[in-house]
N, C-alpha and C positions, 0 to 999 in steps of 0.2 A: 157434736147431736148438740139436741136437744137440750137444757136442763129447766127442771120447774118444782118452785118450793112444793107442791100442791101434793098432796097423790091423787093417783086417780082411782075416785070412790063411786060401785055402783055400777058400771057396764065388766061384771067380769067377763059375763059365757061373750057379750059381745067383743070385746078385747078378744079373747079366745078363739073366738071363731076369725075374729077379720087376722090375726096371727098368723096362725093354722092356713089362711088360703094367702099370706103373703111368701109363706113357707114352701109351700109346695112345690115340689117339683122344680123341673126347670123350666127356664123360657121367659119371654115378658111375659106377662100377667097385669090387667086394669080389674080395677075395681069401683064403682062409682058409690060412691052415697048424698043421695041425695037428702035435704033433713029442708024445716024453717033457719034459716039463720039464728047463734045463739045456741046451739043445741047439743054443740059440741063436737060435729064433724071434724076440727083438727083437730082438737086438743085431741080427739080418739085416735087418730093414725101419727100422731107425734108422739101416744100413745105406745100401738104400732112397730112404730121406726124403734123407740128404745126400746124393745121387747125384743124384738128381730137381727138388730145390734148389738147384745148381749149373745142373746144365743148365738151366731154365726155369724162374730166377725165379718168383713168382706163384701157379704150379698148386699147388692145395693134397692133396696126403699126412697121411693120419691114418691115428695108429691107436690101436686101443680095444681093450676084455677084452670078450667078449662074454657074460662073470658078470653 
């Protein structure tokens, strides 16, 4: 998985909400994050993937680029 030296700080509420969305229910889900470049979208999604993997081994969280 992803390995970061820095701790993810300052967006605990958003991390909780996106993680809950990723773990909720069965079936495929899509979440689109849209914000200016450099705001931390990729880092947030990586933190979500790390959390979900730790809490629910085997659950797939896929990061894609819609471009």
